[in-house]
Biopython code that builds the backbone (N, CA, C, O; Angstrom):
import numpy as np
from Bio.PDB.StructureBuilder import StructureBuilder

atoms = [
    (1, "MET", "N", (54.733, -58.433, 12.990)),
    (1, "MET", "CA", (53.935, -59.570, 13.878)),
    (1, "MET", "C", (52.148, -58.724, 12.555)),
    (1, "MET", "O", (51.968, -57.549, 12.234)),
    (2, "PRO", "N", (51.343, -59.877, 12.222)),
    (2, "PRO", "CA", (50.303, -59.401, 12.360)),
    (2, "PRO", "C", (49.467, -59.099, 12.942)),
    (2, "PRO", "O", (49.391, -59.627, 14.051)),
    (3, "MET", "N", (48.339, -58.066, 12.538)),
    (3, "MET", "CA", (48.148, -57.067, 13.291)),
    (3, "MET", "C", (46.291, -58.080, 13.486)),
    (3, "MET", "O", (45.668, -58.589, 12.554)),
    (4, "ALA", "N", (45.912, -58.065, 14.849)),
    (4, "ALA", "CA", (44.680, -58.718, 15.193)),
    (4, "ALA", "C", (44.118, -58.288, 14.391)),
    (4, "ALA", "O", (44.297, -57.188, 13.870)),
    (5, "LYS", "N", (42.867, -59.547, 13.995)),
    (5, "LYS", "CA", (41.353, -58.824, 13.228)),
    (5, "LYS", "C", (40.627, -57.964, 12.785)),
    (5, "LYS", "O", (40.215, -57.486, 11.728)),
    (6, "ASP", "N", (40.498, -57.784, 14.948)),
    (6, "ASP", "CA", (39.877, -56.999, 15.675)),
    (6, "ASP", "C", (40.340, -55.673, 15.943)),
    (6, "ASP", "O", (39.789, -54.711, 16.478)),
    (7, "ASN", "N", (41.072, -55.779, 15.625)),
    (7, "ASN", "CA", (42.565, -54.120, 15.759)),
    (7, "ASN", "C", (42.330, -53.691, 14.201)),
    (7, "ASN", "O", (42.609, -52.552, 13.828)),
    (8, "TYR", "N", (42.018, -54.269, 13.681)),
    (8, "TYR", "CA", (41.944, -53.856, 11.985)),
    (8, "TYR", "C", (40.195, -53.715, 11.634)),
    (8, "TYR", "O", (39.913, -53.368, 10.487)),
    (9, "HIS", "N", (39.383, -53.904, 12.328)),
    (9, "HIS", "CA", (38.011, -54.071, 11.896)),
    (9, "HIS", "C", (37.727, -52.774, 13.038)),
    (9, "HIS", "O", (36.617, -52.379, 12.681)),
    (10, "THR", "N", (38.080, -52.050, 14.027)),
    (10, "THR", "CA", (38.481, -51.210, 14.514)),
    (10, "THR", "C", (38.730, -49.904, 14.363)),
    (10, "THR", "O", (38.453, -48.949, 15.088)),
    (11, "LEU", "N", (39.262, -49.971, 13.381)),
    (11, "LEU", "CA", (40.346, -49.128, 12.929)),
    (11, "LEU", "C", (38.995, -48.545, 11.731)),
    (11, "LEU", "O", (38.052, -47.756, 11.667)),
    (12, "VAL", "N", (39.630, -49.442, 11.035)),
    (12, "VAL", "CA", (38.636, -49.131, 9.773)),
    (12, "VAL", "C", (37.122, -49.178, 10.493)),
    (12, "VAL", "O", (37.403, -50.371, 10.613)),
    (13, "TRP", "N", (36.124, -49.074, 10.939)),
    (13, "TRP", "CA", (35.226, -48.892, 12.497)),
    (13, "TRP", "C", (35.143, -47.529, 12.456)),
    (13, "TRP", "O", (34.095, -46.938, 12.193)),
    (14, "GLU", "N", (36.597, -46.776, 12.797)),
    (14, "GLU", "CA", (36.910, -45.879, 13.846)),
    (14, "GLU", "C", (36.621, -44.318, 12.539)),
    (14, "GLU", "O", (36.141, -43.222, 12.825)),
    (15, "VAL", "N", (37.081, -44.760, 11.270)),
    (15, "VAL", "CA", (37.577, -44.283, 10.191)),
    (15, "VAL", "C", (35.702, -44.287, 9.339)),
    (15, "VAL", "O", (35.413, -43.352, 8.592)),
    (16, "THR", "N", (35.374, -44.646, 9.426)),
    (16, "THR", "CA", (33.812, -44.718, 8.487)),
    (16, "THR", "C", (33.055, -43.951, 9.503)),
    (16, "THR", "O", (31.980, -43.515, 9.090)),
    (17, "ARG", "N", (33.336, -43.701, 10.643)),
    (17, "ARG", "CA", (32.334, -43.263, 11.645)),
    (17, "ARG", "C", (32.413, -41.726, 11.713)),
    (17, "ARG", "O", (31.493, -41.086, 12.221)),
    (18, "ARG", "N", (33.928, -40.905, 11.007)),
    (18, "ARG", "CA", (34.554, -39.533, 10.634)),
    (18, "ARG", "C", (33.689, -39.560, 9.125)),
    (18, "ARG", "O", (33.332, -38.437, 8.769)),
    (19, "ILE", "N", (33.443, -40.292, 8.526)),
    (19, "ILE", "CA", (32.283, -39.731, 7.369)),
    (19, "ILE", "C", (31.492, -38.529, 7.409)),
    (19, "ILE", "O", (31.063, -38.186, 8.511)),
    (20, "PRO", "N", (31.257, -37.916, 6.521)),
    (20, "PRO", "CA", (30.123, -36.669, 7.177)),
    (20, "PRO", "C", (29.001, -37.144, 6.796)),
    (20, "PRO", "O", (29.252, -37.962, 5.912)),
    (21, "ARG", "N", (27.272, -37.045, 7.079)),
    (21, "ARG", "CA", (26.856, -37.046, 6.176)),
    (21, "ARG", "C", (26.242, -36.295, 5.297)),
    (21, "ARG", "O", (26.330, -35.075, 5.160)),
    (22, "GLY", "N", (25.429, -37.279, 4.524)),
    (22, "GLY", "CA", (25.682, -37.275, 2.357)),
    (22, "GLY", "C", (26.876, -36.797, 1.765)),
    (22, "GLY", "O", (26.939, -35.879, 0.947)),
    (23, "ARG", "N", (28.186, -37.719, 2.389)),
    (23, "ARG", "CA", (29.011, -37.214, 1.447)),
    (23, "ARG", "C", (28.898, -38.975, 2.188)),
    (23, "ARG", "O", (28.090, -39.584, 2.890)),
    (24, "ILE", "N", (31.053, -39.443, 1.120)),
    (24, "ILE", "CA", (30.813, -40.395, -0.028)),
    (24, "ILE", "C", (32.144, -40.539, 0.812)),
    (24, "ILE", "O", (32.558, -39.543, 1.405)),
    (25, "SER", "N", (33.012, -42.048, 0.912)),
    (25, "SER", "CA", (34.397, -42.920, 0.635)),
    (25, "SER", "C", (34.180, -43.945, -0.257)),
    (25, "SER", "O", (33.132, -44.273, -0.812)),
    (26, "THR", "N", (35.599, -44.547, -0.357)),
    (26, "THR", "CA", (35.703, -45.335, -0.463)),
    (26, "THR", "C", (36.628, -46.363, -0.201)),
    (26, "THR", "O", (37.697, -46.059, 0.328)),
    (27, "TYR", "N", (36.280, -48.008, -0.609)),
    (27, "TYR", "CA", (36.926, -48.589, 0.230)),
    (27, "TYR", "C", (38.578, -48.439, 0.492)),
    (27, "TYR", "O", (39.050, -48.693, 1.600)),
    (28, "GLY", "N", (39.380, -48.018, -0.595)),
    (28, "GLY", "CA", (40.914, -47.574, -1.833)),
    (28, "GLY", "C", (41.176, -46.145, -0.175)),
    (28, "GLY", "O", (42.105, -45.664, 0.474)),
    (29, "ALA", "N", (40.205, -46.092, -0.218)),
    (29, "ALA", "CA", (40.828, -44.702, 0.651)),
    (29, "ALA", "C", (40.752, -44.244, 1.637)),
    (29, "ALA", "O", (41.357, -43.218, 1.946)),
    (30, "ILE", "N", (39.673, -45.147, 2.706)),
    (30, "ILE", "CA", (40.157, -46.013, 3.869)),
    (30, "ILE", "C", (41.400, -46.962, 3.911)),
    (30, "ILE", "O", (42.229, -47.018, 4.820)),
    (31, "ALA", "N", (41.377, -47.698, 2.759)),
    (31, "ALA", "CA", (42.764, -48.627, 3.142)),
    (31, "ALA", "C", (44.397, -47.609, 2.943)),
    (31, "ALA", "O", (45.335, -47.796, 3.719)),
    (32, "ASP", "N", (44.446, -46.895, 2.150)),
    (32, "ASP", "CA", (45.459, -45.533, 1.652)),
    (32, "ASP", "C", (45.675, -45.028, 3.324)),
    (32, "ASP", "O", (46.636, -45.211, 4.073)),
    (33, "TYR", "N", (44.452, -44.370, 3.542)),
    (33, "TYR", "CA", (44.486, -43.492, 5.227)),
    (33, "TYR", "C", (45.050, -44.628, 6.191)),
    (33, "TYR", "O", (45.867, -44.541, 7.108)),
    (34, "LEU", "N", (44.560, -45.396, 5.838)),
    (34, "LEU", "CA", (45.574, -46.377, 6.866)),
    (34, "LEU", "C", (46.514, -47.263, 7.143)),
    (34, "LEU", "O", (46.983, -47.607, 8.228)),
    (35, "ALA", "N", (46.869, -47.780, 5.493)),
    (35, "ALA", "CA", (47.795, -48.381, 5.093)),
    (35, "ALA", "C", (48.134, -49.715, 5.569)),
    (35, "ALA", "O", (49.187, -50.261, 5.239)),
    (36, "LEU", "N", (47.479, -50.128, 6.153)),
    (36, "LEU", "CA", (47.375, -51.585, 6.313)),
    (36, "LEU", "C", (45.986, -52.256, 5.581)),
    (36, "LEU", "O", (44.813, -52.027, 5.875)),
    (37, "GLY", "N", (46.435, -53.016, 4.699)),
    (37, "GLY", "CA", (45.772, -53.595, 4.254)),
    (37, "GLY", "C", (45.733, -53.761, 2.779)),
    (37, "GLY", "O", (46.617, -53.461, 1.978)),
    (38, "SER", "N", (43.864, -54.606, 2.404)),
    (38, "SER", "CA", (43.198, -53.292, 0.697)),
    (38, "SER", "C", (42.274, -52.799, 0.822)),
    (38, "SER", "O", (41.937, -52.418, 1.943)),
    (39, "ALA", "N", (41.496, -52.607, -0.254)),
    (39, "ALA", "CA", (40.471, -51.900, -0.354)),
    (39, "ALA", "C", (39.220, -53.137, -0.284)),
    (39, "ALA", "O", (38.045, -52.857, -0.048)),
    (40, "ARG", "N", (39.788, -54.731, -0.568)),
    (40, "ARG", "CA", (38.914, -55.911, -0.208)),
    (40, "ARG", "C", (38.073, -55.896, 1.746)),
    (40, "ARG", "O", (36.930, -55.942, 2.202)),
    (41, "MET", "N", (39.920, -55.776, 2.487)),
    (41, "MET", "CA", (40.352, -55.845, 3.383)),
    (41, "MET", "C", (38.505, -54.663, 4.144)),
    (41, "MET", "O", (37.426, -54.835, 4.711)),
    (42, "VAL", "N", (39.221, -53.782, 3.659)),
    (42, "VAL", "CA", (37.744, -52.855, 4.392)),
    (42, "VAL", "C", (36.249, -52.815, 4.165)),
    (42, "VAL", "O", (35.404, -52.038, 4.608)),
    (43, "GLY", "N", (36.118, -54.106, 3.165)),
    (43, "GLY", "CA", (35.442, -53.763, 2.963)),
    (43, "GLY", "C", (34.478, -54.973, 3.699)),
    (43, "GLY", "O", (33.263, -55.141, 3.806)),
    (44, "TRP", "N", (36.027, -55.925, 4.269)),
    (44, "TRP", "CA", (35.008, -57.355, 4.699)),
    (44, "TRP", "C", (34.971, -56.683, 6.313)),
    (44, "TRP", "O", (34.071, -57.008, 7.088)),
    (45, "ALA", "N", (35.984, -55.779, 6.682)),
    (45, "ALA", "CA", (35.416, -55.436, 8.044)),
    (45, "ALA", "C", (33.978, -54.121, 7.924)),
    (45, "ALA", "O", (33.123, -53.765, 8.735)),
    (46, "LEU", "N", (34.266, -53.748, 6.629)),
    (46, "LEU", "CA", (32.842, -53.340, 6.860)),
    (46, "LEU", "C", (31.257, -53.852, 6.844)),
    (46, "LEU", "O", (30.091, -53.526, 7.064)),
    (47, "HIS", "N", (32.164, -54.935, 6.400)),
    (47, "HIS", "CA", (30.682, -56.617, 6.360)),
    (47, "HIS", "C", (30.031, -56.715, 7.648)),
    (47, "HIS", "O", (28.845, -56.702, 7.976)),
    (48, "GLN", "N", (31.492, -56.854, 8.520)),
    (48, "GLN", "CA", (30.936, -57.739, 10.038)),
    (48, "GLN", "C", (30.621, -56.612, 10.523)),
    (48, "GLN", "O", (30.030, -56.784, 11.589)),
    (49, "SER", "N", (30.735, -55.490, 10.246)),
    (49, "SER", "CA", (30.004, -54.059, 11.422)),
    (49, "SER", "C", (28.399, -54.079, 10.903)),
    (49, "SER", "O", (27.763, -54.198, 11.950)),
    (50, "LEU", "N", (27.597, -54.029, 9.959)),
    (50, "LEU", "CA", (26.687, -54.841, 9.635)),
    (50, "LEU", "C", (25.726, -55.464, 11.140)),
    (50, "LEU", "O", (24.685, -55.245, 11.758)),
    (51, "ALA", "N", (26.857, -56.300, 11.146)),
    (51, "ALA", "CA", (25.964, -56.232, 12.804)),
    (51, "ALA", "C", (26.170, -55.586, 13.932)),
    (51, "ALA", "O", (26.745, -55.991, 14.942)),
    (52, "GLY", "N", (25.626, -54.461, 13.703)),
    (52, "GLY", "CA", (25.404, -53.789, 15.152)),
    (52, "GLY", "C", (26.358, -52.630, 15.403)),
    (52, "GLY", "O", (25.489, -51.816, 15.714)),
    (53, "GLN", "N", (27.270, -52.081, 15.482)),
    (53, "GLN", "CA", (29.134, -51.121, 15.556)),
    (53, "GLN", "C", (28.405, -50.543, 14.880)),
    (53, "GLN", "O", (28.599, -51.051, 13.776)),
    (54, "ASP", "N", (27.092, -49.217, 14.688)),
    (54, "ASP", "CA", (26.241, -48.552, 14.490)),
    (54, "ASP", "C", (28.276, -47.889, 13.457)),
    (54, "ASP", "O", (29.168, -47.268, 14.035)),
    (55, "VAL", "N", (28.296, -48.257, 12.281)),
    (55, "VAL", "CA", (29.030, -47.822, 11.590)),
    (55, "VAL", "C", (28.637, -47.757, 10.479)),
    (55, "VAL", "O", (28.380, -48.778, 9.841)),
    (56, "PRO", "N", (28.421, -45.918, 9.730)),
    (56, "PRO", "CA", (28.239, -45.644, 8.652)),
    (56, "PRO", "C", (28.105, -46.740, 7.336)),
    (56, "PRO", "O", (27.789, -46.181, 6.286)),
    (57, "ALA", "N", (28.239, -47.752, 7.279)),
    (57, "ALA", "CA", (28.940, -48.586, 6.229)),
    (57, "ALA", "C", (27.933, -47.760, 4.831)),
    (57, "ALA", "O", (28.657, -47.430, 3.891)),
    (58, "HIS", "N", (27.047, -47.563, 4.719)),
    (58, "HIS", "CA", (26.246, -46.871, 3.095)),
    (58, "HIS", "C", (27.263, -46.088, 2.751)),
    (58, "HIS", "O", (27.463, -46.308, 1.557)),
    (59, "ARG", "N", (28.028, -45.279, 3.151)),
    (59, "ARG", "CA", (28.933, -44.136, 2.693)),
    (59, "ARG", "C", (30.044, -44.550, 2.095)),
    (59, "ARG", "O", (30.655, -43.908, 1.240)),
    (60, "VAL", "N", (30.359, -45.699, 2.551)),
    (60, "VAL", "CA", (31.261, -46.370, 1.555)),
    (60, "VAL", "C", (31.595, -47.532, 0.155)),
    (60, "VAL", "O", (31.599, -48.709, -0.206)),
    (61, "VAL", "N", (31.760, -46.610, -0.095)),
    (61, "VAL", "CA", (31.443, -47.342, -2.468)),
    (61, "VAL", "C", (32.798, -47.502, -2.595)),
    (61, "VAL", "O", (33.802, -47.293, -1.913)),
    (62, "ASN", "N", (32.505, -47.962, -3.737)),
    (62, "ASN", "CA", (33.289, -48.962, -4.560)),
    (62, "ASN", "C", (34.425, -47.144, -5.230)),
    (62, "ASN", "O", (33.748, -46.117, -5.196)),
    (63, "ARG", "N", (35.664, -47.006, -5.641)),
    (63, "ARG", "CA", (36.146, -46.025, -6.263)),
    (63, "ARG", "C", (35.717, -45.687, -7.655)),
    (63, "ARG", "O", (36.161, -44.645, -8.137)),
    (64, "ARG", "N", (34.902, -46.441, -8.370)),
    (64, "ARG", "CA", (34.158, -44.968, -9.577)),
    (64, "ARG", "C", (32.944, -44.724, -8.843)),
    (64, "ARG", "O", (32.131, -44.560, -9.752)),
    (65, "GLY", "N", (32.206, -44.577, -7.555)),
    (65, "GLY", "CA", (30.889, -44.508, -6.838)),
    (65, "GLY", "C", (29.972, -45.589, -6.955)),
    (65, "GLY", "O", (28.860, -45.204, -6.594)),
    (66, "GLU", "N", (29.972, -47.109, -7.407)),
    (66, "GLU", "CA", (28.971, -47.790, -7.338)),
    (66, "GLU", "C", (29.238, -48.467, -5.652)),
    (66, "GLU", "O", (30.164, -48.485, -4.841)),
    (67, "LEU", "N", (27.432, -49.118, -5.751)),
    (67, "LEU", "CA", (27.365, -48.945, -4.503)),
    (67, "LEU", "C", (27.466, -50.574, -4.286)),
    (67, "LEU", "O", (26.581, -51.393, -4.040)),
    (68, "SER", "N", (29.026, -50.745, -4.491)),
    (68, "SER", "CA", (29.593, -52.184, -4.448)),
    (68, "SER", "C", (29.126, -53.391, -3.809)),
    (68, "SER", "O", (28.931, -54.450, -4.405)),
    (69, "GLY", "N", (28.844, -53.074, -1.807)),
    (69, "GLY", "CA", (28.562, -53.170, -0.769)),
    (69, "GLY", "C", (26.549, -53.922, -0.329)),
    (69, "GLY", "O", (26.257, -54.554, 0.687)),
    (70, "ARG", "N", (25.384, -53.461, -1.705)),
    (70, "ARG", "CA", (24.525, -52.661, -1.427)),
    (70, "ARG", "C", (23.905, -54.115, 0.045)),
    (70, "ARG", "O", (23.174, -54.180, 1.034)),
    (71, "ASN", "N", (25.415, -55.544, -1.293)),
    (71, "ASN", "CA", (23.780, -56.789, -1.723)),
    (71, "ASN", "C", (24.025, -57.198, 0.206)),
    (71, "ASN", "O", (23.107, -57.646, 0.893)),
    (72, "TYR", "N", (25.155, -56.967, 0.635)),
    (72, "TYR", "CA", (26.065, -57.377, 2.321)),
    (72, "TYR", "C", (24.535, -56.338, 3.361)),
    (72, "TYR", "O", (24.458, -55.965, 4.532)),
    (73, "PHE", "N", (23.653, -56.230, 2.247)),
    (73, "PHE", "CA", (22.466, -54.805, 3.300)),
    (73, "PHE", "C", (21.617, -55.784, 3.880)),
    (73, "PHE", "O", (21.721, -56.993, 3.673)),
    (74, "PRO", "N", (20.429, -55.015, 4.908)),
    (74, "PRO", "CA", (19.509, -56.595, 5.221)),
    (74, "PRO", "C", (18.619, -56.748, 3.784)),
    (74, "PRO", "O", (17.848, -57.692, 3.613)),
    (75, "THR", "N", (18.854, -55.611, 2.709)),
    (75, "THR", "CA", (17.961, -55.555, 1.782)),
    (75, "THR", "C", (18.525, -54.758, 0.590)),
    (75, "THR", "O", (18.592, -53.580, 0.943)),
    (76, "PRO", "N", (18.912, -54.896, -0.538)),
    (76, "PRO", "CA", (19.532, -54.682, -1.630)),
    (76, "PRO", "C", (19.266, -53.151, -2.303)),
    (76, "PRO", "O", (19.518, -52.754, -3.440)),
    (77, "THR", "N", (18.643, -52.433, -1.125)),
    (77, "THR", "CA", (18.105, -51.134, -1.558)),
    (77, "THR", "C", (18.653, -50.336, -0.487)),
    (77, "THR", "O", (19.267, -49.330, -0.844)),
    (78, "LEU", "N", (18.553, -50.590, 0.865)),
    (78, "LEU", "CA", (19.483, -50.382, 1.326)),
    (78, "LEU", "C", (20.011, -49.521, 1.717)),
    (78, "LEU", "O", (19.543, -48.801, 2.599)),
    (79, "MET", "N", (21.136, -49.350, 1.171)),
    (79, "MET", "CA", (22.285, -48.840, 1.084)),
    (79, "MET", "C", (22.290, -47.545, 0.209)),
    (79, "MET", "O", (23.229, -46.760, 0.068)),
    (80, "GLN", "N", (20.896, -47.480, -0.416)),
    (80, "GLN", "CA", (20.590, -46.413, -1.654)),
    (80, "GLN", "C", (19.840, -45.713, -0.583)),
    (80, "GLN", "O", (19.998, -44.507, -0.397)),
    (81, "GLU", "N", (18.894, -46.554, 0.244)),
    (81, "GLU", "CA", (18.003, -45.645, 0.844)),
    (81, "GLU", "C", (18.804, -44.495, 1.998)),
    (81, "GLU", "O", (18.840, -43.268, 2.093)),
    (82, "LEU", "N", (19.233, -45.337, 2.562)),
    (82, "LEU", "CA", (20.577, -44.527, 3.785)),
    (82, "LEU", "C", (21.166, -43.609, 2.853)),
    (82, "LEU", "O", (21.497, -42.622, 3.509)),
    (83, "LEU", "N", (21.495, -43.431, 1.493)),
    (83, "LEU", "CA", (22.477, -42.374, 1.171)),
    (83, "LEU", "C", (21.280, -41.378, 0.720)),
    (83, "LEU", "O", (21.090, -40.203, 1.034)),
    (84, "GLU", "N", (20.406, -42.398, -0.272)),
    (84, "GLU", "CA", (19.169, -40.496, -0.269)),
    (84, "GLU", "C", (18.753, -39.718, 0.968)),
    (84, "GLU", "O", (19.131, -38.577, 1.231)),
    (85, "GLN", "N", (17.470, -40.887, 2.109)),
    (85, "GLN", "CA", (18.031, -40.312, 3.781)),
    (85, "GLN", "C", (19.003, -38.560, 3.007)),
    (85, "GLN", "O", (18.455, -37.531, 2.610)),
    (86, "GLU", "N", (20.836, -38.958, 3.075)),
    (86, "GLU", "CA", (20.896, -37.615, 3.920)),
    (86, "GLU", "C", (21.543, -37.057, 2.583)),
    (86, "GLU", "O", (22.717, -36.686, 2.562)),
    (87, "GLY", "N", (20.641, -37.014, 1.360)),
    (87, "GLY", "CA", (20.675, -35.916, 0.183)),
    (87, "GLY", "C", (21.865, -36.916, -0.974)),
    (87, "GLY", "O", (22.032, -36.427, -2.091)),
    (88, "VAL", "N", (22.391, -37.849, -0.742)),
    (88, "VAL", "CA", (23.042, -38.469, -1.822)),
    (88, "VAL", "C", (22.073, -39.375, -2.523)),
    (88, "VAL", "O", (21.320, -40.278, -2.157)),
    (89, "GLN", "N", (22.552, -38.446, -4.376)),
    (89, "GLN", "CA", (21.699, -39.277, -4.823)),
    (89, "GLN", "C", (22.250, -40.241, -5.614)),
    (89, "GLN", "O", (23.371, -40.084, -6.097)),
    (90, "VAL", "N", (21.419, -41.486, -5.855)),
    (90, "VAL", "CA", (21.879, -42.482, -6.673)),
    (90, "VAL", "C", (21.684, -42.737, -7.822)),
    (90, "VAL", "O", (20.471, -42.539, -7.757)),
    (91, "VAL", "N", (21.871, -43.072, -9.063)),
    (91, "VAL", "CA", (20.872, -43.695, -9.989)),
    (91, "VAL", "C", (21.912, -44.778, -11.113)),
    (91, "VAL", "O", (23.036, -44.673, -11.602)),
    (92, "ASP", "N", (20.585, -46.018, -11.169)),
    (92, "ASP", "CA", (21.540, -46.697, -11.535)),
    (92, "ASP", "C", (22.538, -47.512, -10.518)),
    (92, "ASP", "O", (23.333, -48.310, -11.015)),
    (93, "ASN", "N", (22.503, -47.324, -9.149)),
    (93, "ASN", "CA", (23.609, -47.950, -7.830)),
    (93, "ASN", "C", (24.956, -47.669, -8.254)),
    (93, "ASN", "O", (25.877, -48.448, -8.498)),
    (94, "GLN", "N", (24.884, -46.027, -8.308)),
    (94, "GLN", "CA", (25.756, -45.325, -8.580)),
    (94, "GLN", "C", (25.581, -43.793, -8.222)),
    (94, "GLN", "O", (24.798, -43.105, -8.876)),
    (95, "VAL", "N", (26.456, -43.167, -6.981)),
    (95, "VAL", "CA", (26.550, -41.686, -6.985)),
    (95, "VAL", "C", (26.411, -41.040, -7.620)),
    (95, "VAL", "O", (27.508, -40.745, -8.095)),
    (96, "CYS", "N", (25.225, -40.188, -8.298)),
    (96, "CYS", "CA", (25.452, -39.068, -9.043)),
    (96, "CYS", "C", (26.782, -38.139, -7.950)),
    (96, "CYS", "O", (26.965, -38.232, -6.736)),
    (97, "ASP", "N", (27.562, -37.230, -9.059)),
    (97, "ASP", "CA", (28.368, -35.973, -8.240)),
    (97, "ASP", "C", (29.399, -37.123, -7.474)),
    (97, "ASP", "O", (29.904, -36.583, -6.490)),
    (98, "PHE", "N", (29.775, -38.285, -7.604)),
    (98, "PHE", "CA", (31.218, -38.926, -6.973)),
    (98, "PHE", "C", (32.095, -37.961, -6.183)),
    (98, "PHE", "O", (32.372, -37.665, -5.021)),
    (99, "LYS", "N", (32.382, -37.629, -7.446)),
    (99, "LYS", "CA", (33.759, -36.600, -7.244)),
    (99, "LYS", "C", (33.360, -35.520, -6.287)),
    (99, "LYS", "O", (34.140, -35.216, -5.384)),
    (100, "GLN", "N", (31.809, -34.710, -6.456)),
    (100, "GLN", "CA", (32.033, -33.952, -5.436)),
    (100, "GLN", "C", (31.958, -34.003, -3.968)),
    (100, "GLN", "O", (32.627, -33.357, -3.160)),
    (101, "LEU", "N", (30.744, -35.154, -3.682)),
    (101, "LEU", "CA", (30.636, -35.481, -2.844)),
    (101, "LEU", "C", (31.583, -36.792, -1.600)),
    (101, "LEU", "O", (31.364, -37.243, -0.475)),
    (102, "PHE", "N", (32.950, -36.998, -2.960)),
    (102, "PHE", "CA", (33.833, -37.412, -2.179)),
    (102, "PHE", "C", (34.404, -37.172, -1.050)),
    (102, "PHE", "O", (34.548, -35.950, -1.028)),
    (103, "TRP", "N", (34.962, -37.771, 0.241)),
    (103, "TRP", "CA", (35.288, -37.306, 1.253)),
    (103, "TRP", "C", (37.143, -38.418, 1.637)),
    (103, "TRP", "O", (37.360, -39.342, 0.853)),
    (104, "HIS", "N", (37.806, -38.259, 2.356)),
    (104, "HIS", "CA", (39.250, -38.425, 2.048)),
    (104, "HIS", "C", (39.186, -38.324, 3.814)),
    (104, "HIS", "O", (38.961, -37.279, 4.425)),
    (105, "PRO", "N", (39.326, -39.060, 4.159)),
    (105, "PRO", "CA", (39.437, -39.454, 5.508)),
    (105, "PRO", "C", (41.509, -38.307, 6.091)),
    (105, "PRO", "O", (42.029, -38.035, 7.173)),
    (106, "ALA", "N", (41.749, -38.157, 5.206)),
    (106, "ALA", "CA", (43.050, -37.356, 5.692)),
    (106, "ALA", "C", (41.790, -35.843, 5.366)),
    (106, "ALA", "O", (41.718, -35.052, 6.306)),
    (107, "ASP", "N", (41.258, -35.654, 4.615)),
    (107, "ASP", "CA", (40.459, -33.980, 5.313)),
    (107, "ASP", "C", (40.284, -34.091, 6.358)),
    (107, "ASP", "O", (40.932, -33.116, 6.741)),
    (108, "THR", "N", (40.015, -34.394, 6.973)),
    (108, "THR", "CA", (39.929, -33.939, 8.838)),
    (108, "THR", "C", (40.767, -33.593, 9.441)),
    (108, "THR", "O", (40.759, -32.641, 10.220)),
    (109, "ASP", "N", (42.283, -34.825, 9.007)),
    (109, "ASP", "CA", (43.530, -34.846, 9.652)),
    (109, "ASP", "C", (44.137, -32.304, 9.169)),
    (109, "ASP", "O", (44.493, -31.229, 9.651)),
    (110, "ARG", "N", (43.736, -33.103, 7.874)),
    (110, "ARG", "CA", (44.169, -31.431, 7.704)),
    (110, "ARG", "C", (43.313, -30.226, 7.889)),
    (110, "ARG", "O", (43.728, -29.134, 7.501)),
    (111, "GLN", "N", (42.254, -30.338, 8.402)),
    (111, "GLN", "CA", (40.955, -29.503, 8.770)),
    (111, "GLN", "C", (41.590, -29.473, 10.435)),
    (111, "GLN", "O", (41.071, -28.573, 11.095)),
    (112, "HIS", "N", (42.380, -30.116, 11.018)),
    (112, "HIS", "CA", (42.875, -29.463, 12.078)),
    (112, "HIS", "C", (44.238, -29.542, 12.508)),
    (112, "HIS", "O", (44.769, -29.298, 13.591)),
    (113, "ARG", "N", (44.771, -30.024, 11.177)),
    (113, "ARG", "CA", (46.951, -29.618, 11.715)),
    (113, "ARG", "C", (46.511, -27.513, 11.340)),
    (113, "ARG", "O", (45.587, -26.952, 10.752)),
    (114, "PRO", "N", (47.491, -27.123, 11.913)),
    (114, "PRO", "CA", (47.901, -25.992, 11.726)),
    (114, "PRO", "C", (48.686, -25.694, 11.192)),
    (114, "PRO", "O", (49.771, -26.240, 10.996)),
    (115, "THR", "N", (47.942, -23.987, 10.573)),
    (115, "THR", "CA", (48.988, -23.900, 9.073)),
    (115, "THR", "C", (49.822, -23.185, 9.592)),
    (115, "THR", "O", (49.455, -22.660, 10.643)),
    (116, "GLU", "N", (51.340, -22.843, 9.072)),
    (116, "GLU", "CA", (52.564, -22.317, 8.674)),
    (116, "GLU", "C", (52.243, -20.885, 9.798)),
    (116, "GLU", "O", (52.905, -20.552, 10.781)),
    (117, "LYS", "N", (51.094, -20.289, 9.271)),
    (117, "LYS", "CA", (50.598, -18.629, 9.787)),
    (117, "LYS", "C", (50.210, -18.880, 11.519)),
    (117, "LYS", "O", (50.060, -18.113, 12.470)),
    (118, "GLN", "N", (50.147, -20.286, 11.349)),
    (118, "GLN", "CA", (48.714, -20.327, 13.111)),
    (118, "GLN", "C", (50.306, -20.204, 14.286)),
    (118, "GLN", "O", (50.558, -19.412, 15.194)),
    (119, "GLN", "N", (51.045, -21.298, 13.756)),
    (119, "GLN", "CA", (52.260, -21.763, 14.228)),
    (119, "GLN", "C", (53.015, -20.140, 14.961)),
    (119, "GLN", "O", (54.128, -20.160, 15.487)),
]
sb = StructureBuilder()
sb.init_structure("model")
sb.init_model(0)
sb.init_chain("A")
sb.init_seg("    ")
for serial, (resi, resn, name, xyz) in enumerate(atoms, 1):
    if name == "N":
        sb.init_residue(resn, " ", resi, " ")
    sb.init_atom(name, np.array(xyz, "f"), 0.0, 1.0, " ", f" {name:<3s}", serial, name[0])
structure = sb.get_structure()
């Protein structure tokens, strides 16, 4: 049975809300983590979030670190402005230090899992 649109969007928004300030993730990383849909579907869900769900969609970029979703914000520069307010440097619509700033949703899971020594 296919997942209802609202449920998928809610899952994407919940993961996106976990991205720490000053870090970025990708549409594909979120899609892989949820094991549902594709990077495009994540982008569509985030586009829907711009209607006021308090989701930091500006922290999600494409796999090359480009601000590919910038044109869906109220102004084409708002995505970059929000990232820069968080200390993320952007040049020519691309995140600088992409690899260092990248956050994968599974990173949070790993932080909360006990290690063998802790068990």
